A tleap script that builds the chain and sets N, CA, C and O, in Angstrom:
source leaprc.protein.ff14SB
mol = sequence {
  NMET ASN LEU ILE SER ILE ALA HIE ALA GLN
  SER ALA ALA PRO GLN ALA GLY ALA GLU SER
  THR LEU VAL SER LEU LEU PRO ILE VAL VAL
  MET PHE VAL ILE LEU TYR PHE VAL MET ILE
  ARG PRO GLN MET LYS ARG GLN LYS GLU THR
  ARG ALA MET ILE ASN ALA LEU THR LYS GLY
  ASP GLU VAL VAL THR THR GLY GLY LEU VAL
  GLY ARG VAL THR LYS VAL GLY ASP ASN TYR
  ILE GLN LEU GLU VAL ALA ASP LYS LEU GLU
  VAL GLN LEU GLN ARG SER ALA VAL SER MET
  VAL LEU PRO LYS GLY THR ILE LYS ALA CVAL
}
set mol.1.N position { 149.520 112.973 72.320 }
set mol.1.CA position { 149.161 114.280 72.784 }
set mol.1.C position { 147.643 114.467 72.844 }
set mol.1.O position { 147.114 115.212 73.669 }
set mol.2.N position { 147.015 113.808 71.995 }
set mol.2.CA position { 145.564 113.915 71.955 }
set mol.2.C position { 144.930 113.356 73.222 }
set mol.2.O position { 143.911 113.880 73.671 }
set mol.3.N position { 145.506 112.297 73.819 }
set mol.3.CA position { 144.960 111.691 75.032 }
set mol.3.C position { 145.115 112.615 76.230 }
set mol.3.O position { 144.253 112.628 77.108 }
set mol.4.N position { 146.180 113.378 76.283 }
set mol.4.CA position { 146.400 114.274 77.415 }
set mol.4.C position { 145.366 115.398 77.419 }
set mol.4.O position { 144.856 115.745 78.484 }
set mol.5.N position { 145.055 115.952 76.311 }
set mol.5.CA position { 144.069 117.026 76.255 }
set mol.5.C position { 142.676 116.507 76.614 }
set mol.5.O position { 141.880 117.244 77.195 }
set mol.6.N position { 142.373 115.270 76.282 }
set mol.6.CA position { 141.082 114.688 76.666 }
set mol.6.C position { 141.032 114.498 78.180 }
set mol.6.O position { 139.994 114.749 78.793 }
set mol.7.N position { 142.128 114.062 78.792 }
set mol.7.CA position { 142.178 113.860 80.236 }
set mol.7.C position { 141.992 115.175 80.979 }
set mol.7.O position { 141.300 115.208 81.996 }
set mol.8.N position { 142.582 116.243 80.504 }
set mol.8.CA position { 142.407 117.551 81.145 }
set mol.8.C position { 140.965 118.026 81.026 }
set mol.8.O position { 140.432 118.627 81.959 }
set mol.9.N position { 140.354 117.774 79.934 }
set mol.9.CA position { 138.963 118.192 79.739 }
set mol.9.C position { 138.038 117.398 80.656 }
set mol.9.O position { 137.039 117.944 81.125 }
set mol.10.N position { 138.330 116.152 80.921 }
set mol.10.CA position { 137.495 115.337 81.787 }
set mol.10.C position { 137.656 115.736 83.251 }
set mol.10.O position { 136.689 115.638 84.008 }
set mol.11.N position { 138.803 116.170 83.669 }
set mol.11.CA position { 139.003 116.538 85.067 }
set mol.11.C position { 138.241 117.807 85.436 }
set mol.11.O position { 137.930 117.989 86.613 }
set mol.12.N position { 137.936 118.662 84.524 }
set mol.12.CA position { 137.200 119.886 84.808 }
set mol.12.C position { 135.701 119.631 84.910 }
set mol.12.O position { 135.000 120.429 85.533 }
set mol.13.N position { 135.189 118.579 84.340 }
set mol.13.CA position { 133.757 118.302 84.303 }
set mol.13.C position { 133.151 117.996 85.675 }
set mol.13.O position { 132.040 118.459 85.930 }
set mol.14.N position { 133.802 117.246 86.581 }
set mol.14.CA position { 133.162 116.942 87.855 }
set mol.14.C position { 132.838 118.172 88.700 }
set mol.14.O position { 131.891 118.124 89.485 }
set mol.15.N position { 133.561 119.239 88.577 }
set mol.15.CA position { 133.242 120.437 89.353 }
set mol.15.C position { 131.886 120.992 88.959 }
set mol.15.O position { 131.100 121.374 89.826 }
set mol.16.N position { 131.606 121.042 87.698 }
set mol.16.CA position { 130.306 121.525 87.239 }
set mol.16.C position { 129.221 120.523 87.606 }
set mol.16.O position { 128.096 120.921 87.909 }
set mol.17.N position { 129.536 119.226 87.585 }
set mol.17.CA position { 128.571 118.190 87.928 }
set mol.17.C position { 128.187 118.236 89.399 }
set mol.17.O position { 127.029 117.991 89.739 }
set mol.18.N position { 129.126 118.542 90.270 }
set mol.18.CA position { 128.837 118.632 91.702 }
set mol.18.C position { 127.888 119.792 91.980 }
set mol.18.O position { 126.994 119.680 92.819 }
set mol.19.N position { 128.075 120.866 91.301 }
set mol.19.CA position { 127.195 122.023 91.469 }
set mol.19.C position { 125.792 121.716 90.973 }
set mol.19.O position { 124.810 122.088 91.614 }
set mol.20.N position { 125.692 121.046 89.848 }
set mol.20.CA position { 124.374 120.718 89.307 }
set mol.20.C position { 123.666 119.667 90.171 }
set mol.20.O position { 122.437 119.661 90.242 }
set mol.21.N position { 124.424 118.778 90.829 }
set mol.21.CA position { 123.817 117.797 91.729 }
set mol.21.C position { 123.204 118.498 92.930 }
set mol.21.O position { 122.103 118.153 93.359 }
set mol.22.N position { 123.903 119.470 93.470 }
set mol.22.CA position { 123.385 120.232 94.606 }
set mol.22.C position { 122.113 120.982 94.224 }
set mol.22.O position { 121.146 121.006 94.986 }
set mol.23.N position { 122.120 121.576 93.071 }
set mol.23.CA position { 120.952 122.320 92.597 }
set mol.23.C position { 119.780 121.376 92.360 }
set mol.23.O position { 118.633 121.742 92.618 }
set mol.24.N position { 120.050 120.165 91.873 }
set mol.24.CA position { 118.959 119.223 91.613 }
set mol.24.C position { 118.390 118.635 92.907 }
set mol.24.O position { 117.231 118.222 92.917 }
set mol.25.N position { 119.161 118.581 93.997 }
set mol.25.CA position { 118.661 118.080 95.276 }
set mol.25.C position { 117.888 119.130 96.059 }
set mol.25.O position { 117.115 118.780 96.951 }
set mol.26.N position { 118.072 120.375 95.756 }
set mol.26.CA position { 117.408 121.462 96.482 }
set mol.26.C position { 115.878 121.347 96.456 }
set mol.26.O position { 115.261 121.484 97.512 }
set mol.27.N position { 115.234 121.103 95.311 }
set mol.27.CA position { 113.763 120.974 95.333 }
set mol.27.C position { 113.267 119.821 96.205 }
set mol.27.O position { 112.208 119.929 96.824 }
set mol.28.N position { 114.015 118.725 96.261 }
set mol.28.CA position { 113.611 117.590 97.095 }
set mol.28.C position { 113.673 117.978 98.570 }
set mol.28.O position { 112.772 117.640 99.338 }
set mol.29.N position { 114.714 118.676 98.964 }
set mol.29.CA position { 114.846 119.129 100.352 }
set mol.29.C position { 113.726 120.103 100.695 }
set mol.29.O position { 113.152 120.021 101.781 }
set mol.30.N position { 113.411 121.009 99.803 }
set mol.30.CA position { 112.331 121.976 100.026 }
set mol.30.C position { 110.994 121.249 100.164 }
set mol.30.O position { 110.172 121.625 101.000 }
set mol.31.N position { 110.768 120.219 99.358 }
set mol.31.CA position { 109.520 119.461 99.443 }
set mol.31.C position { 109.391 118.765 100.799 }
set mol.31.O position { 108.299 118.738 101.366 }
set mol.32.N position { 110.484 118.201 101.334 }
set mol.32.CA position { 110.436 117.565 102.644 }
set mol.32.C position { 110.159 118.574 103.750 }
set mol.32.O position { 109.441 118.264 104.701 }
set mol.33.N position { 110.708 119.756 103.642 }
set mol.33.CA position { 110.450 120.801 104.644 }
set mol.33.C position { 108.978 121.205 104.605 }
set mol.33.O position { 108.350 121.357 105.652 }
set mol.34.N position { 108.431 121.376 103.420 }
set mol.34.CA position { 107.013 121.734 103.283 }
set mol.34.C position { 106.144 120.599 103.810 }
set mol.34.O position { 105.160 120.854 104.504 }
set mol.35.N position { 106.486 119.352 103.498 }
set mol.35.CA position { 105.746 118.193 103.978 }
set mol.35.C position { 105.725 118.162 105.505 }
set mol.35.O position { 104.697 117.855 106.108 }
set mol.36.N position { 106.850 118.477 106.123 }
set mol.36.CA position { 106.913 118.488 107.582 }
set mol.36.C position { 105.942 119.515 108.158 }
set mol.36.O position { 105.186 119.198 109.076 }
set mol.37.N position { 105.952 120.732 107.636 }
set mol.37.CA position { 105.119 121.789 108.201 }
set mol.37.C position { 103.647 121.647 107.839 }
set mol.37.O position { 102.792 122.146 108.571 }
set mol.38.N position { 103.326 120.982 106.733 }
set mol.38.CA position { 101.934 120.862 106.306 }
set mol.38.C position { 101.274 119.608 106.876 }
set mol.38.O position { 100.092 119.644 107.221 }
set mol.39.N position { 102.009 118.500 106.982 }
set mol.39.CA position { 101.386 117.240 107.391 }
set mol.39.C position { 101.874 116.714 108.737 }
set mol.39.O position { 101.053 116.418 109.605 }
set mol.40.N position { 103.146 116.593 108.928 }
set mol.40.CA position { 103.684 115.903 110.096 }
set mol.40.C position { 103.502 116.719 111.370 }
set mol.40.O position { 103.045 116.182 112.380 }
set mol.41.N position { 103.845 117.991 111.346 }
set mol.41.CA position { 103.752 118.831 112.543 }
set mol.41.C position { 102.315 118.975 113.049 }
set mol.41.O position { 102.091 118.830 114.251 }
set mol.42.N position { 101.326 119.255 112.181 }
set mol.42.CA position { 99.944 119.340 112.686 }
set mol.42.C position { 99.441 118.007 113.256 }
set mol.42.O position { 98.694 118.000 114.234 }
set mol.43.N position { 99.841 116.889 112.658 }
set mol.43.CA position { 99.427 115.592 113.170 }
set mol.43.C position { 100.007 115.334 114.557 }
set mol.43.O position { 99.311 114.813 115.429 }
set mol.44.N position { 101.258 115.687 114.770 }
set mol.44.CA position { 101.872 115.523 116.087 }
set mol.44.C position { 101.169 116.413 117.117 }
set mol.44.O position { 101.003 116.014 118.270 }
set mol.45.N position { 100.759 117.609 116.708 }
set mol.45.CA position { 100.060 118.520 117.611 }
set mol.45.C position { 98.695 117.936 118.008 }
set mol.45.O position { 98.303 118.012 119.172 }
set mol.46.N position { 97.964 117.347 117.027 }
set mol.46.CA position { 96.679 116.723 117.329 }
set mol.46.C position { 96.844 115.540 118.280 }
set mol.46.O position { 96.041 115.367 119.197 }
set mol.47.N position { 97.873 114.732 118.070 }
set mol.47.CA position { 98.124 113.596 118.954 }
set mol.47.C position { 98.413 114.066 120.379 }
set mol.47.O position { 97.955 113.453 121.343 }
set mol.48.N position { 99.158 115.134 120.505 }
set mol.48.CA position { 99.480 115.677 121.831 }
set mol.48.C position { 98.211 116.184 122.521 }
set mol.48.O position { 98.029 115.961 123.718 }
set mol.49.N position { 97.336 116.863 121.777 }
set mol.49.CA position { 96.082 117.363 122.345 }
set mol.49.C position { 95.168 116.210 122.759 }
set mol.49.O position { 94.513 116.280 123.799 }
set mol.50.N position { 95.121 115.149 121.949 }
set mol.50.CA position { 94.290 113.987 122.273 }
set mol.50.C position { 94.799 113.302 123.528 }
set mol.50.O position { 94.005 112.930 124.392 }
set mol.51.N position { 96.120 113.128 123.644 }
set mol.51.CA position { 96.697 112.524 124.844 }
set mol.51.C position { 96.364 113.351 126.081 }
set mol.51.O position { 96.031 112.796 127.128 }
set mol.52.N position { 96.451 114.677 125.966 }
set mol.52.CA position { 96.140 115.556 127.096 }
set mol.52.C position { 94.668 115.441 127.483 }
set mol.52.O position { 94.341 115.444 128.670 }
set mol.53.N position { 93.768 115.339 126.487 }
set mol.53.CA position { 92.335 115.214 126.757 }
set mol.53.C position { 92.040 113.898 127.478 }
set mol.53.O position { 91.264 113.873 128.434 }
set mol.54.N position { 92.657 112.807 127.023 }
set mol.54.CA position { 92.426 111.501 127.637 }
set mol.54.C position { 92.978 111.469 129.060 }
set mol.54.O position { 92.352 110.893 129.950 }
set mol.55.N position { 94.121 112.069 129.283 }
set mol.55.CA position { 94.715 112.093 130.627 }
set mol.55.C position { 93.920 112.972 131.587 }
set mol.55.O position { 93.989 112.778 132.801 }
set mol.56.N position { 93.164 113.939 131.056 }
set mol.56.CA position { 92.410 114.866 131.902 }
set mol.56.C position { 90.987 114.386 132.196 }
set mol.56.O position { 90.218 115.113 132.824 }
set mol.57.N position { 90.620 113.175 131.756 }
set mol.57.CA position { 89.270 112.669 132.019 }
set mol.57.C position { 89.032 112.529 133.515 }
set mol.57.O position { 89.887 112.037 134.252 }
set mol.58.N position { 87.847 112.973 133.954 }
set mol.58.CA position { 87.467 112.852 135.363 }
set mol.58.C position { 86.042 112.328 135.451 }
set mol.58.O position { 85.307 112.310 134.463 }
set mol.59.N position { 85.672 111.906 136.638 }
set mol.59.CA position { 84.317 111.423 136.877 }
set mol.59.C position { 83.328 112.549 136.608 }
set mol.59.O position { 83.518 113.677 137.063 }
set mol.60.N position { 82.270 112.234 135.866 }
set mol.60.CA position { 81.250 113.227 135.544 }
set mol.60.C position { 81.388 113.834 134.162 }
set mol.60.O position { 80.469 114.505 133.692 }
set mol.61.N position { 82.522 113.614 133.495 }
set mol.61.CA position { 82.690 114.122 132.130 }
set mol.61.C position { 81.752 113.395 131.185 }
set mol.61.O position { 81.515 112.196 131.328 }
set mol.62.N position { 81.226 114.125 130.227 }
set mol.62.CA position { 80.375 113.529 129.196 }
set mol.62.C position { 81.216 113.378 127.941 }
set mol.62.O position { 81.819 114.339 127.462 }
set mol.63.N position { 81.249 112.135 127.404 }
set mol.63.CA position { 82.171 111.826 126.313 }
set mol.63.C position { 81.473 111.093 125.170 }
set mol.63.O position { 80.386 110.536 125.329 }
set mol.64.N position { 82.129 111.114 124.025 }
set mol.64.CA position { 81.752 110.311 122.865 }
set mol.64.C position { 82.926 109.392 122.580 }
set mol.64.O position { 84.075 109.832 122.561 }
set mol.65.N position { 82.638 108.108 122.358 }
set mol.65.CA position { 83.708 107.149 122.078 }
set mol.65.C position { 83.903 107.006 120.576 }
set mol.65.O position { 83.105 107.497 119.778 }
set mol.66.N position { 84.985 106.320 120.209 }
set mol.66.CA position { 85.246 106.094 118.779 }
set mol.66.C position { 84.187 105.199 118.163 }
set mol.66.O position { 83.985 105.242 116.950 }
set mol.67.N position { 83.506 104.391 118.961 }
set mol.67.CA position { 82.436 103.525 118.458 }
set mol.67.C position { 81.095 104.230 118.394 }
set mol.67.O position { 80.126 103.649 117.907 }
set mol.68.N position { 81.008 105.462 118.870 }
set mol.68.CA position { 79.774 106.229 118.788 }
set mol.68.C position { 78.944 106.234 120.056 }
set mol.68.O position { 77.874 106.843 120.076 }
set mol.69.N position { 79.397 105.575 121.123 }
set mol.69.CA position { 78.663 105.608 122.387 }
set mol.69.C position { 78.793 106.980 123.031 }
set mol.69.O position { 79.861 107.592 123.025 }
set mol.70.N position { 77.688 107.443 123.582 }
set mol.70.CA position { 77.682 108.710 124.298 }
set mol.70.C position { 77.278 108.411 125.728 }
set mol.70.O position { 76.287 107.722 125.969 }
set mol.71.N position { 78.039 108.925 126.673 }
set mol.71.CA position { 77.709 108.665 128.064 }
set mol.71.C position { 78.500 109.515 129.019 }
set mol.71.O position { 79.284 110.380 128.627 }
set mol.72.N position { 78.267 109.237 130.310 }
set mol.72.CA position { 78.920 110.002 131.371 }
set mol.72.C position { 79.913 109.087 132.084 }
set mol.72.O position { 79.594 107.939 132.396 }
set mol.73.N position { 81.097 109.591 132.336 }
set mol.73.CA position { 82.139 108.821 133.007 }
set mol.73.C position { 81.763 108.678 134.480 }
set mol.73.O position { 81.491 109.665 135.163 }
set mol.74.N position { 81.752 107.409 134.967 }
set mol.74.CA position { 81.413 107.170 136.369 }
set mol.74.C position { 82.611 106.695 137.175 }
set mol.74.O position { 82.623 106.813 138.401 }
set mol.75.N position { 83.612 106.162 136.499 }
set mol.75.CA position { 84.791 105.663 137.207 }
set mol.75.C position { 85.983 105.786 136.267 }
set mol.75.O position { 85.885 105.464 135.083 }
set mol.76.N position { 87.111 106.255 136.800 }
set mol.76.CA position { 88.315 106.441 135.996 }
set mol.76.C position { 89.445 105.623 136.606 }
set mol.76.O position { 89.776 105.780 137.781 }
set mol.77.N position { 90.037 104.742 135.786 }
set mol.77.CA position { 91.190 103.965 136.215 }
set mol.77.C position { 92.409 104.382 135.409 }
set mol.77.O position { 92.370 105.360 134.663 }
set mol.78.N position { 93.498 103.625 135.569 }
set mol.78.CA position { 94.715 103.952 134.832 }
set mol.78.C position { 94.542 103.734 133.333 }
set mol.78.O position { 94.922 104.590 132.534 }
set mol.79.N position { 93.969 102.589 132.943 }
set mol.79.CA position { 93.817 102.262 131.520 }
set mol.79.C position { 92.368 102.210 131.065 }
set mol.79.O position { 92.097 102.255 129.865 }
set mol.80.N position { 91.425 102.116 132.008 }
set mol.80.CA position { 90.024 101.941 131.662 }
set mol.80.C position { 89.164 102.991 132.331 }
set mol.80.O position { 89.527 103.554 133.364 }
set mol.81.N position { 88.011 103.244 131.719 }
set mol.81.CA position { 86.999 104.106 132.324 }
set mol.81.C position { 85.684 103.338 132.320 }
set mol.81.O position { 85.481 102.430 131.513 }
set mol.82.N position { 84.791 103.718 133.240 }
set mol.82.CA position { 83.456 103.145 133.247 }
set mol.82.C position { 82.524 104.242 132.780 }
set mol.82.O position { 82.560 105.369 133.274 }
set mol.83.N position { 81.679 103.885 131.808 }
set mol.83.CA position { 80.826 104.873 131.151 }
set mol.83.C position { 79.373 104.484 131.336 }
set mol.83.O position { 78.976 103.370 130.997 }
set mol.84.N position { 78.571 105.406 131.878 }
set mol.84.CA position { 77.138 105.168 132.028 }
set mol.84.C position { 76.459 105.646 130.748 }
set mol.84.O position { 76.470 106.836 130.434 }
set mol.85.N position { 75.866 104.696 130.009 }
set mol.85.CA position { 75.224 105.036 128.736 }
set mol.85.C position { 73.712 105.139 128.869 }
set mol.85.O position { 73.061 105.734 128.010 }
set mol.86.N position { 73.140 104.573 129.925 }
set mol.86.CA position { 71.713 104.669 130.233 }
set mol.86.C position { 71.569 104.487 131.736 }
set mol.86.O position { 72.553 104.224 132.427 }
set mol.87.N position { 70.332 104.628 132.256 }
set mol.87.CA position { 70.126 104.434 133.692 }
set mol.87.C position { 70.560 103.040 134.095 }
set mol.87.O position { 70.065 102.048 133.560 }
set mol.88.N position { 71.482 102.964 135.034 }
set mol.88.CA position { 71.993 101.712 135.596 }
set mol.88.C position { 72.620 100.792 134.551 }
set mol.88.O position { 72.698 99.584 134.773 }
set mol.89.N position { 73.060 101.322 133.440 }
set mol.89.CA position { 73.748 100.538 132.420 }
set mol.89.C position { 75.128 101.158 132.200 }
set mol.89.O position { 75.264 102.241 131.631 }
set mol.90.N position { 76.136 100.439 132.667 }
set mol.90.CA position { 77.499 100.943 132.554 }
set mol.90.C position { 78.338 99.984 131.729 }
set mol.90.O position { 78.161 98.768 131.803 }
set mol.91.N position { 79.247 100.535 130.946 }
set mol.91.CA position { 80.180 99.739 130.158 }
set mol.91.C position { 81.599 100.180 130.517 }
set mol.91.O position { 81.848 101.325 130.895 }
set mol.92.N position { 82.512 99.223 130.381 }
set mol.92.CA position { 83.909 99.525 130.668 }
set mol.92.C position { 84.642 99.663 129.341 }
set mol.92.O position { 84.512 98.807 128.467 }
set mol.93.N position { 85.404 100.728 129.189 }
set mol.93.CA position { 86.112 101.028 127.947 }
set mol.93.C position { 87.554 101.386 128.236 }
set mol.93.O position { 87.900 101.798 129.343 }
set mol.94.N position { 88.390 101.224 127.224 }
set mol.94.CA position { 89.748 101.736 127.332 }
set mol.94.C position { 89.699 103.249 127.238 }
set mol.94.O position { 88.854 103.814 126.543 }
set mol.95.N position { 90.606 103.892 127.936 }
set mol.95.CA position { 90.643 105.365 127.886 }
set mol.95.C position { 90.874 105.869 126.467 }
set mol.95.O position { 90.352 106.914 126.078 }
set mol.96.N position { 91.659 105.117 125.696 }
set mol.96.CA position { 91.976 105.543 124.335 }
set mol.96.C position { 90.770 105.496 123.400 }
set mol.96.O position { 90.836 106.025 122.290 }
set mol.97.N position { 89.665 104.872 123.827 }
set mol.97.CA position { 88.462 104.802 123.000 }
set mol.97.C position { 87.676 106.106 123.014 }
set mol.97.O position { 86.753 106.275 122.218 }
set mol.98.N position { 88.022 107.019 123.893 }
set mol.98.CA position { 87.324 108.309 123.968 }
set mol.98.C position { 87.819 109.199 122.836 }
set mol.98.O position { 89.018 109.435 122.689 }
set mol.99.N position { 86.874 109.687 122.040 }
set mol.99.CA position { 87.272 110.541 120.921 }
set mol.99.C position { 87.003 112.018 121.185 }
set mol.99.O position { 87.659 112.881 120.601 }
set mol.100.N position { 86.027 112.321 122.073 }
set mol.100.CA position { 85.698 113.719 122.301 }
set mol.100.C position { 85.040 113.883 123.674 }
set mol.100.O position { 84.254 113.035 124.097 }
set mol.101.N position { 85.358 114.951 124.345 }
set mol.101.CA position { 84.698 115.311 125.595 }
set mol.101.C position { 83.663 116.373 125.262 }
set mol.101.O position { 83.977 117.404 124.668 }
set mol.102.N position { 82.424 116.103 125.655 }
set mol.102.CA position { 81.322 117.025 125.377 }
set mol.102.C position { 81.210 118.073 126.488 }
set mol.102.O position { 81.676 117.839 127.603 }
set mol.103.N position { 80.601 119.218 126.196 }
set mol.103.CA position { 80.374 120.202 127.260 }
set mol.103.C position { 79.398 119.646 128.308 }
set mol.103.O position { 78.509 118.856 127.988 }
set mol.104.N position { 79.578 120.069 129.544 }
set mol.104.CA position { 78.710 119.604 130.630 }
set mol.104.C position { 77.254 119.953 130.310 }
set mol.104.O position { 76.963 121.040 129.810 }
set mol.105.N position { 76.337 119.011 130.607 }
set mol.105.CA position { 74.915 119.233 130.367 }
set mol.105.C position { 74.466 118.851 128.981 }
set mol.105.O position { 73.299 119.059 128.649 }
set mol.106.N position { 75.325 118.308 128.166 }
set mol.106.CA position { 74.933 117.905 126.802 }
set mol.106.C position { 73.998 116.712 126.852 }
set mol.106.O position { 73.018 116.652 126.109 }
set mol.107.N position { 74.299 115.763 127.727 }
set mol.107.CA position { 73.474 114.552 127.851 }
set mol.107.C position { 72.396 114.828 128.893 }
set mol.107.O position { 72.699 115.164 130.038 }
set mol.108.N position { 71.147 114.686 128.491 }
set mol.108.CA position { 70.048 114.995 129.398 }
set mol.108.C position { 69.471 113.749 130.052 }
set mol.108.O position { 69.089 113.797 131.221 }
set mol.109.N position { 69.397 112.627 129.325 }
set mol.109.CA position { 68.642 111.458 129.790 }
set mol.109.C position { 69.465 110.429 130.544 }
set mol.109.O position { 68.950 109.348 130.832 }
set mol.110.N position { 70.703 110.708 130.875 }
set mol.110.CA position { 71.487 109.680 131.583 }
set mol.110.C position { 71.390 109.908 133.059 }
set mol.110.O position { 71.975 109.157 133.840 }
savepdb mol mol.pdb
quit
């Protein structure tokens, strides 16, 4: 008789355990939601803005590259741009190397 009462007591325990498991997983789920809104979503937004800026490059834009070159775009291709960094000195770069488009008139000596 003693074994039967122990078996009944054990069958009631998993119900309370399932509830406590759900409660213990809640903070982890909340942390992932916060992580998404604080880190992942803003990064995706920046990537989208950068892609739009690179796709909108046109001849005459003044840009800064990731390597620090400053110049004026003289030719735009599908994957490459030609950048005038000094008088009659042009370099060819990948479009993805452009980090920032400067306002018109920023570069005076090119």
